[in-house]
N, C-alpha and C positions, 0 to 999 in steps of 0.2 A: 082672394081675401086673406087666406092663411099666410101667404107670403108677405103681404102688407103688414099684418099684425106682427109677424116675426121681426121685420125690419124696424117697426116702431118700437117694439120692446128692446131690440138690440141697441137702437139709438139711445133709448132711456138708460139702459144698463151702462153704456159707454159714457154717457154724460155724468151719471152718478159716480162711476169709477174715476173718471177724470177729475171731478170735483174733489174726491178724496185724495187722489194721487198728487194733484198739483196745488191744492189749497188747504184742506183740513189737516192732512197728515204732516205736511211740511210745517204748518203753523204749530201743531202739537210738538213736533221735534224742536222747533225754535223755543217754544215755551218751556220745554224740558232741558234746555241748555245743550241740545245736540243728542240727547238720549232718544233712541227709537221707541215709538209707541208699541204697545203690546201687539197690535194688529200686524206689525211689520217684523215680528220675531218668529219666523217659521219653525225654528228648532226649540222654541219655548223659552222659559226664563225661570230663574231661581227666586227664592224669597228675597235675598239681598238685592237682586236686580229689580224686582217689582217694587220693593220699598224705596230704592234709590230713584226710580222713575216717578213714583207717586210724590216723593218729597220734592224732586226737581220741578214737577209740574206746578206745585203749589195749588192754592185754592182756585186761582184763575184758570190754570191749565186743566185741572180736574173738572171744573164746570164746563169748559170748552169741550173736553173729551165727552162728557156726559150729554151735552147739548148738541153741538154741531156734528161732531164725528159720529156719535152713536145714532143721530137722526139719519144721516146719510147711510150709515151702515145698517140701518133697519130696512131701507129700501133695496140696497144692493143684493143681498143674498136671494131674495125672492125673484128679482129680475134675472140674476145669473142663473138660477135654477130653471126658470121657465124657458129662457133662451137656450140653455144647454139641452134640456129635454127635447125641445122642438128640433134643435139641430141634430141630435142623435137619432131621433125618430125619422127625420128626413134623409139622413145619410145611411142608416143601417136598419133594415127591416128585421122583425123577429125578436127573439129574446135577447140578443146582444144589444140591440138598440134600447130595449127596456132596462137591461142591466146597467148600461152606461148612464141612462137617465136616472136610475136609482143612485148611482155614484154621485151624480151632480146634486141630487136632492140631499144626499148625506153631507156633502160639502156645505150646502146652505144651512142645514140643520146644525152642523158643528159651528158655523159662523154665528148663528143666533145664540147658541150655547156659550160661545166665547164672549159675545157681547154682554150677555146676562151676568156671567161670572166676573168680567172686568168691571161692569157697573157696580157690583157689590164692593169691589176693592176701591173704586174711585170715590165711593161715598164714605169711606173710613179714613181716619188719620193713618199715615203710613205705618206707624208702629203697632196699630191694631190689626193689621192684615196678618193672617196666620199662614203657616206653611201649608196647611190643607187647602186654604182658599187659593193660594198661588198655584199649588200643584194641580188643582181642578181646572183653573183658568188656563194654565200652560198646556195641559193635556188637550183641552178643547182647541187651543191655537194650533198645536201640532197636528191634531186630527183634521182640522179645517185645511191646513196647508197641504197635507198629504193628499187628501181626497180631491181638493181643487186642482192640485198639480197633476194628479193622475187623470182626472177628467179632461183637463186642457191638453195634455199630451195625447190622450186617446182621440180627442177631436182633431188635433193637428195631423195625426196619422191618417184618420179617415179623410180629411180634406186633401191631403197629399195623394192618397190612393185615388180619390175621385178625380183630381186634377190630372194625374198620370193617365188614367183611363180615357179621359176626354181628349187630352193632347195626343195620346197614342192613336186615336181614331182619326185625327185631323190630317 
């Protein structure tokens, strides 16, 4: 039963991520005249970059970002966190599995924080967005990117280790 739940949640996570990757984020980039959405800037962004993106998006693009993209991105972090926690617990017993699960939870929390901070900026005219708002949103984006990357690298290492052990026995 637990395995079936994992694969169901994994499929849902992949479906939501695929919808963002192949539909909503490319649409946002097109609406912004080729500028990358906040979600796709792992090293963060400056006040000028944020204002340029918001201006390029216009009212239609900001509404799409708030509606479609943020709706999808409200489901994805929870799915990601649950799938990653389940995977770490299955692959690694003890406190290491729990610690890596906490890392995945932190990535999801930073993603939700990023979404909330970006939503505030999307509701304002570009010139009303402050340096402090952008710095806070950018920091959440960088923290999300770093924790998610570290969790995914850790999962990849664990999967490779388990594969090597299984193939080594065959």
